[in-house]
Legacy VTK file of the C-alpha trace (Angstrom):
# vtk DataFile Version 3.0
C-alpha trace
ASCII
DATASET POLYDATA
POINTS 407 float
-50.132 64.264 -26.301
-52.652 65.356 -23.655
-54.228 67.780 -26.127
-54.705 64.907 -28.617
-56.326 62.736 -25.939
-58.656 65.572 -25.012
-59.585 66.135 -28.669
-60.194 62.416 -29.201
-62.459 62.262 -26.141
-64.470 65.181 -27.562
-64.648 63.381 -30.926
-66.010 60.274 -29.134
-68.634 62.462 -27.460
-69.623 63.826 -30.878
-70.109 60.213 -32.036
-72.111 59.459 -28.884
-74.426 62.436 -29.600
-74.923 61.083 -33.144
-75.678 57.623 -31.729
-78.149 59.235 -29.291
-80.016 60.963 -32.131
-80.060 57.783 -34.233
-81.093 55.563 -31.310
-83.938 57.899 -30.388
-85.367 57.962 -33.897
-85.243 54.160 -34.211
-87.599 53.507 -31.293
-89.480 56.823 -31.058
-92.438 55.388 -33.018
-93.067 52.898 -30.204
-94.185 55.680 -27.867
-95.989 57.637 -30.593
-97.995 54.830 -32.281
-101.407 55.751 -30.836
-100.855 59.471 -31.625
-99.722 58.811 -35.231
-102.628 56.403 -35.804
-105.170 58.938 -34.507
-103.740 61.939 -36.361
-103.331 60.222 -39.745
-106.631 58.274 -39.406
-104.997 54.864 -39.760
-104.965 51.701 -37.645
-102.403 51.059 -34.889
-100.996 48.320 -37.160
-100.626 50.787 -40.030
-98.680 53.088 -37.710
-96.616 50.029 -36.648
-95.150 49.954 -40.166
-93.044 52.981 -39.112
-91.080 50.520 -36.948
-91.073 47.635 -39.461
-89.920 49.604 -42.519
-87.267 51.490 -40.530
-85.769 48.196 -39.354
-85.888 46.769 -42.896
-84.052 49.868 -44.168
-81.260 49.230 -41.651
-81.204 45.495 -42.491
-80.472 46.060 -46.160
-78.780 49.446 -45.840
-76.078 48.429 -43.347
-74.146 45.825 -45.393
-74.853 47.254 -48.880
-74.216 50.959 -48.204
-71.234 50.250 -45.935
-69.663 48.299 -48.776
-70.472 50.960 -51.417
-69.077 53.825 -49.317
-65.941 52.024 -48.122
-63.553 54.256 -50.110
-65.137 57.562 -49.001
-63.216 59.530 -46.340
-64.654 58.577 -42.932
-65.291 62.181 -41.832
-67.006 63.089 -45.115
-69.151 59.971 -44.809
-70.013 60.819 -41.202
-71.196 64.292 -42.219
-73.252 62.892 -45.103
-74.836 60.345 -42.753
-75.983 63.125 -40.412
-77.311 65.228 -43.332
-79.384 62.289 -44.623
-80.529 61.623 -41.049
-81.668 65.255 -40.586
-83.453 65.241 -43.972
-85.292 61.989 -43.152
-86.523 63.216 -39.770
-87.494 66.625 -41.145
-89.581 64.858 -43.783
-91.169 62.714 -41.021
-92.024 65.812 -38.965
-93.754 67.447 -41.939
-95.305 64.300 -43.495
-98.853 64.883 -44.719
-99.835 61.215 -44.678
-98.663 57.705 -43.843
-96.936 57.106 -47.232
-94.762 60.212 -46.812
-94.029 59.228 -43.199
-92.942 55.715 -44.228
-90.655 57.104 -46.983
-89.141 59.460 -44.374
-88.547 56.529 -42.007
-86.724 54.548 -44.715
-84.473 57.558 -45.521
-83.535 57.917 -41.814
-82.897 54.179 -41.548
-80.286 54.228 -44.337
-78.242 56.750 -42.315
-78.636 54.509 -39.246
-77.332 51.405 -41.025
-74.106 53.016 -42.233
-73.491 54.888 -38.968
-73.704 51.712 -36.898
-71.277 49.950 -39.232
-68.623 52.681 -39.357
-69.173 54.372 -35.969
-67.448 51.656 -33.989
-64.420 51.512 -36.337
-64.032 55.319 -36.148
-64.277 55.173 -32.336
-61.656 52.413 -32.205
-59.289 54.384 -34.473
-59.423 57.472 -32.248
-57.712 55.783 -29.292
-54.716 53.511 -28.566
-55.187 49.737 -28.980
-55.722 49.083 -25.247
-58.636 51.561 -24.999
-60.584 50.404 -28.032
-63.333 48.483 -26.225
-63.965 51.451 -23.912
-64.081 53.846 -26.883
-66.686 51.706 -28.654
-68.637 51.412 -25.387
-68.626 55.222 -25.026
-69.962 55.641 -28.556
-72.673 53.041 -27.957
-73.584 54.699 -24.637
-75.361 57.251 -26.841
-77.689 54.453 -27.954
-78.314 53.288 -24.386
-79.027 56.843 -23.211
-81.418 57.204 -26.166
-83.382 54.163 -25.017
-83.427 55.398 -21.421
-84.231 59.088 -21.997
-84.694 59.924 -25.702
-87.714 57.691 -26.308
-89.676 58.589 -23.105
-88.916 62.331 -23.493
-89.900 62.152 -27.183
-93.102 60.321 -26.219
-93.936 62.921 -23.555
-93.215 65.742 -26.020
-95.454 64.050 -28.589
-98.286 63.718 -26.072
-98.033 67.414 -25.085
-97.380 69.055 -28.467
-98.312 66.425 -31.070
-96.190 63.586 -32.486
-94.508 65.871 -35.054
-92.847 67.830 -32.223
-90.895 64.688 -31.273
-89.436 64.447 -34.798
-88.590 68.182 -34.846
-86.716 67.662 -31.550
-84.765 64.764 -33.120
-83.876 67.054 -36.075
-82.484 69.586 -33.557
-80.302 66.909 -31.895
-79.198 65.783 -35.384
-78.058 69.348 -36.202
-76.053 69.499 -32.931
-74.448 66.124 -33.808
-73.613 67.331 -37.338
-71.866 70.464 -36.018
-70.057 68.430 -33.307
-68.780 65.939 -35.922
-67.717 68.775 -38.241
-65.734 70.569 -35.510
-64.450 67.732 -33.310
-63.818 64.679 -35.505
-60.407 64.614 -37.195
-60.301 64.745 -40.987
-57.410 62.288 -41.321
-59.067 59.054 -40.211
-58.065 55.992 -42.213
-60.324 54.967 -45.062
-62.468 51.882 -44.858
-61.387 48.679 -46.520
-63.468 47.350 -49.372
-64.621 43.816 -48.729
-64.912 41.640 -51.817
-68.350 40.267 -52.643
-66.963 36.734 -52.422
-65.849 37.395 -48.836
-69.297 38.701 -47.942
-70.902 35.635 -49.511
-68.752 33.462 -47.237
-70.632 34.923 -44.278
-74.092 34.167 -45.600
-73.237 30.739 -46.986
-71.539 29.432 -43.838
-74.000 27.286 -41.902
-72.604 28.130 -38.475
-72.717 31.886 -39.080
-76.217 31.645 -40.559
-77.245 29.854 -37.382
-75.764 32.700 -35.295
-77.562 35.357 -37.395
-80.824 33.420 -36.966
-80.289 33.350 -33.179
-79.819 37.139 -33.253
-82.958 37.732 -35.345
-85.212 35.453 -33.277
-83.775 36.173 -29.819
-83.736 39.940 -30.216
-86.775 40.214 -32.485
-89.155 38.250 -30.247
-89.311 41.128 -27.779
-90.411 43.498 -30.552
-93.612 41.565 -31.179
-94.649 43.045 -27.796
-92.433 46.141 -27.476
-93.692 47.735 -30.728
-97.245 47.684 -29.367
-96.347 48.378 -25.728
-98.003 51.843 -25.647
-101.461 50.680 -26.805
-101.093 47.523 -24.682
-100.393 49.510 -21.488
-103.203 51.924 -22.289
-105.920 49.506 -23.441
-105.187 46.308 -21.479
-103.363 47.371 -18.308
-105.409 50.567 -18.072
-102.629 53.141 -17.590
-103.270 56.772 -18.592
-101.347 58.023 -21.679
-99.064 60.354 -19.669
-98.118 57.423 -17.378
-96.988 55.416 -20.445
-94.064 57.855 -20.993
-92.922 57.229 -17.385
-93.201 53.455 -17.860
-91.079 53.725 -21.028
-88.501 55.610 -18.941
-88.518 52.780 -16.383
-88.218 50.244 -19.223
-85.235 52.191 -20.603
-83.449 52.210 -17.244
-83.981 48.428 -16.997
-82.528 48.051 -20.518
-79.378 50.014 -19.564
-78.826 47.862 -16.452
-79.486 44.670 -18.426
-76.990 45.719 -21.093
-74.216 46.085 -18.486
-75.043 42.720 -16.878
-75.169 41.088 -20.322
-71.713 42.423 -21.231
-70.184 40.987 -18.060
-71.971 37.642 -18.360
-70.840 37.254 -21.981
-67.192 37.716 -20.975
-67.173 34.279 -19.330
-69.021 31.817 -21.547
-70.899 33.484 -24.395
-73.138 30.676 -25.642
-74.089 29.520 -22.129
-74.925 33.110 -21.101
-77.073 33.556 -24.235
-78.937 30.308 -23.582
-79.873 31.399 -20.032
-80.836 34.940 -21.143
-83.125 33.719 -23.928
-84.764 31.147 -21.672
-85.538 33.806 -19.041
-86.749 36.301 -21.672
-89.043 33.693 -23.190
-90.538 32.875 -19.761
-91.068 36.566 -18.952
-92.933 37.146 -22.237
-95.188 34.142 -21.574
-95.763 35.450 -18.043
-96.773 38.892 -19.391
-99.805 37.240 -21.008
-101.192 36.677 -17.485
-99.866 39.801 -15.706
-100.679 42.437 -18.390
-104.278 43.075 -17.155
-103.000 43.932 -13.627
-101.135 47.203 -13.007
-98.611 46.147 -10.312
-97.877 42.677 -11.714
-97.787 44.053 -15.283
-95.311 46.744 -14.289
-92.976 44.224 -12.597
-93.090 42.022 -15.700
-92.237 45.013 -17.924
-89.181 45.802 -15.770
-88.049 42.150 -16.104
-88.725 42.329 -19.855
-86.590 45.493 -20.094
-83.740 43.943 -18.100
-83.600 41.004 -20.495
-84.515 42.764 -23.770
-81.031 44.074 -24.669
-79.025 41.912 -22.272
-78.171 39.585 -25.157
-76.784 42.332 -27.453
-73.095 42.348 -26.314
-73.028 38.532 -26.225
-74.536 38.167 -29.696
-71.991 40.606 -31.194
-69.076 38.805 -29.494
-70.413 35.376 -30.508
-70.717 36.311 -34.186
-67.208 37.800 -34.271
-65.794 34.670 -32.578
-67.481 32.423 -35.152
-66.339 34.670 -38.016
-62.741 34.430 -36.736
-62.994 30.647 -37.038
-65.049 30.171 -40.194
-64.493 33.335 -42.309
-61.542 35.268 -40.784
-61.136 37.649 -43.731
-64.775 38.755 -43.351
-64.553 39.429 -39.613
-65.185 43.184 -39.958
-68.251 42.666 -42.136
-69.632 40.078 -39.693
-70.648 42.859 -37.255
-72.471 44.715 -40.048
-74.320 41.518 -40.968
-75.227 40.959 -37.324
-76.614 44.507 -37.097
-78.670 43.584 -40.171
-79.848 40.438 -38.332
-80.856 42.507 -35.251
-82.954 44.749 -37.479
-84.406 41.874 -39.474
-85.594 40.594 -36.082
-87.119 43.987 -35.199
-88.847 44.213 -38.604
-90.169 40.648 -38.364
-91.255 41.074 -34.739
-93.005 44.410 -35.356
-94.758 43.055 -38.474
-95.850 39.875 -36.691
-97.098 41.974 -33.760
-99.250 43.941 -36.194
-100.789 40.803 -37.670
-101.498 39.396 -34.174
-103.022 42.702 -32.989
-105.332 42.849 -36.020
-106.374 39.207 -35.998
-106.590 37.938 -32.407
-105.836 41.007 -30.266
-103.060 42.961 -28.497
-102.711 40.633 -25.501
-101.645 37.721 -27.731
-98.467 39.566 -28.827
-97.014 38.401 -25.469
-96.975 34.627 -25.948
-96.190 34.896 -29.676
-93.094 36.957 -28.760
-92.252 34.352 -26.113
-92.518 31.588 -28.709
-90.190 33.491 -31.067
-87.551 33.892 -28.311
-87.947 30.204 -27.437
-86.939 29.511 -31.045
-83.635 31.253 -30.213
-83.272 29.009 -27.124
-83.498 25.908 -29.359
-81.046 27.332 -31.941
-78.553 28.378 -29.219
-78.673 24.879 -27.699
-78.044 23.446 -31.184
-75.115 25.823 -31.747
-73.643 24.784 -28.361
-73.884 21.098 -29.329
-72.026 21.806 -32.574
-69.334 23.639 -30.580
-68.909 20.698 -28.223
-68.588 18.209 -31.089
-65.982 20.546 -32.665
-63.997 20.501 -29.416
-64.223 16.706 -29.211
-62.960 16.365 -32.784
-60.110 18.747 -32.033
-59.041 16.874 -28.920
-59.259 13.545 -30.830
-57.090 14.834 -33.631
-54.610 16.278 -31.069
-54.384 12.911 -29.307
-54.040 11.063 -32.607
-51.496 13.596 -33.786
-49.420 12.879 -30.686
-49.426 9.078 -31.180
-46.457 7.857 -33.237
-47.752 6.170 -36.414
LINES 1 408
407 0 1 2 3 4 5 6 7 8 9 10 11 12 13 14 15 16 17 18 19 20 21 22 23 24 25 26 27 28 29 30 31 32 33 34 35 36 37 38 39 40 41 42 43 44 45 46 47 48 49 50 51 52 53 54 55 56 57 58 59 60 61 62 63 64 65 66 67 68 69 70 71 72 73 74 75 76 77 78 79 80 81 82 83 84 85 86 87 88 89 90 91 92 93 94 95 96 97 98 99 100 101 102 103 104 105 106 107 108 109 110 111 112 113 114 115 116 117 118 119 120 121 122 123 124 125 126 127 128 129 130 131 132 133 134 135 136 137 138 139 140 141 142 143 144 145 146 147 148 149 150 151 152 153 154 155 156 157 158 159 160 161 162 163 164 165 166 167 168 169 170 171 172 173 174 175 176 177 178 179 180 181 182 183 184 185 186 187 188 189 190 191 192 193 194 195 196 197 198 199 200 201 202 203 204 205 206 207 208 209 210 211 212 213 214 215 216 217 218 219 220 221 222 223 224 225 226 227 228 229 230 231 232 233 234 235 236 237 238 239 240 241 242 243 244 245 246 247 248 249 250 251 252 253 254 255 256 257 258 259 260 261 262 263 264 265 266 267 268 269 270 271 272 273 274 275 276 277 278 279 280 281 282 283 284 285 286 287 288 289 290 291 292 293 294 295 296 297 298 299 300 301 302 303 304 305 306 307 308 309 310 311 312 313 314 315 316 317 318 319 320 321 322 323 324 325 326 327 328 329 330 331 332 333 334 335 336 337 338 339 340 341 342 343 344 345 346 347 348 349 350 351 352 353 354 355 356 357 358 359 360 361 362 363 364 365 366 367 368 369 370 371 372 373 374 375 376 377 378 379 380 381 382 383 384 385 386 387 388 389 390 391 392 393 394 395 396 397 398 399 400 401 402 403 404 405 406
């Protein structure tokens, strides 16, 4: 029994290494934007498409590919995911121009979408029922560690040896993850369940779930209007040297990890209330950044606050969507998470694209308040969702009272 536990823990670590590789590649462009733009002779906004198209690939890839591959053995699928991931990043590292680089980013993103959808179910299946949440948390810790260390280290590597070196390093981590999955993950995991198209349509045609997905896209995506262009912003407006930017990204990553933990705890109590407060604070911080960005000390403090709040809403948003799915489309509960991951990435794509337009038209500094406005949209939608919840509860209590009165 102990041997099985030990093997399962190693399998979870293999998944965490995969999540680390995938998490690093998602946000690596943020640190490398100025280097890619300079090397390929394109604008910062053109380089920003490496973030936008990646996120779009995940948005459409997650639900569609997860559904298409549902009957494939989980281990086989896991190995294929890592092979596609390695191929995509290898192509990025050797891309001769922006078109090739963007194609490479889309290929990597398809692996990301499926991994995020099946990774948590594999992690949950490896352990007994009462340890499932911890198993999923361990797998996702790879993503958190990627944000804290992978992106700043990749950025530093890119600054020292050229941006391609960062992608070659990601390929190396991908190869380690592939071997770890091959050796450590059991071959007899249960197959996925195919979700009927009608069930999936229930998720996107239910008003309450659509509202929740919109909250995810706006609340999470607003930060990316600024975050995508954080490197040039710190360099050009705050006046930090390029090598200092990697350290600031490390600080930002640490703040994200702390915020994620706080967000998980806060969401345990009252999800919608916690989300409302988080979005309100995040919106205020982004507006504040407009005024603090030109000053080093004040700008740095604002960035730490921005990092704390940036991913704080992630656990709450996932829980909220699953809760709503349990009420309004119970048979599509599993797919709800995949759709929410798509909503997260739709937010990133929209935010990064909007940031590019703002940067080109009115300037980098204006990404701050536009991002703040986008997050404030999530504040309004969350308040609306809470009102709907309260009226639901009132109706329920009315019908309970009426049900108890003899007719």
